[in-house]
C-alpha positions in Angstrom: 107.7 101.9 117.1 104.6 101.8 115.0 104.7 102.7 111.4 102.0 103.4 108.9 101.7 104.0 105.2 102.4 107.6 104.6 104.9 108.0 107.4 108.4 109.4 106.8 111.2 107.3 107.9 115.0 107.4 108.0 117.0 104.5 106.6 120.5 104.0 105.2 119.0 105.3 101.9 118.0 108.6 103.5 114.6 110.0 104.3 111.6 108.5 102.5 107.8 108.1 102.7 106.4 104.6 103.3 104.2 103.6 100.4 103.6 99.9 101.3 104.2 97.4 104.2 104.2 93.8 103.8 104.1 91.2 106.6 106.4 88.4 105.5 107.8 85.1 106.7 111.4 85.4 107.9 113.8 85.7 104.8 111.0 86.3 102.3 110.5 89.5 100.3 106.7 89.1 99.5 103.8 88.6 101.9 100.4 90.3 102.5 100.0 94.0 102.6 99.1 95.7 105.9 98.3 99.5 106.6 100.4 99.6 109.7 103.0 97.6 111.7 104.3 97.5 115.2 107.9 97.0 114.4 109.2 97.3 118.0 112.4 99.0 119.2 115.6 99.1 117.2 117.0 95.5 117.1 113.7 93.9 117.9 112.9 90.5 116.4 109.5 91.9 115.3 111.4 93.9 112.6 112.3 90.8 110.6 108.6 90.2 109.9 108.1 93.3 107.7 109.2 94.6 104.3 108.7 98.3 103.7 108.5 99.9 100.2 109.4 103.6 100.0 108.7 106.5 97.6 112.5 106.8 96.7 112.4 103.5 94.8 113.9 101.4 97.6 112.6 98.7 99.8 114.0 97.5 103.1 113.3 95.0 105.8 112.0 96.9 108.9 115.4 96.1 110.6 116.8 98.9 108.4 114.5 101.7 109.7 116.6 103.9 112.0 113.7 106.1 113.1 110.3 107.5 112.2 110.5 111.1 111.4 106.9 112.1 110.9 103.3 110.7 110.7 101.8 110.7 107.3 98.3 110.6 106.0 96.9 107.7 104.0 94.2 109.8 102.4 
């Protein structure tokens, strides 16, 4: 699964829009910001490499993203 800034995703915190994506080292919270990320299928090891900030005030590791609900616009 590929996610981008502006996409709407579903997590345990509900539905929210992605406002930032950081590629991080395993176990870290901060890294460098990217516009999009291929986080792989649910359960993929790729998901441990990304932290996603959302417009509802929460952040999650990409492992917590259950599904992508809609594509957003970064403009």
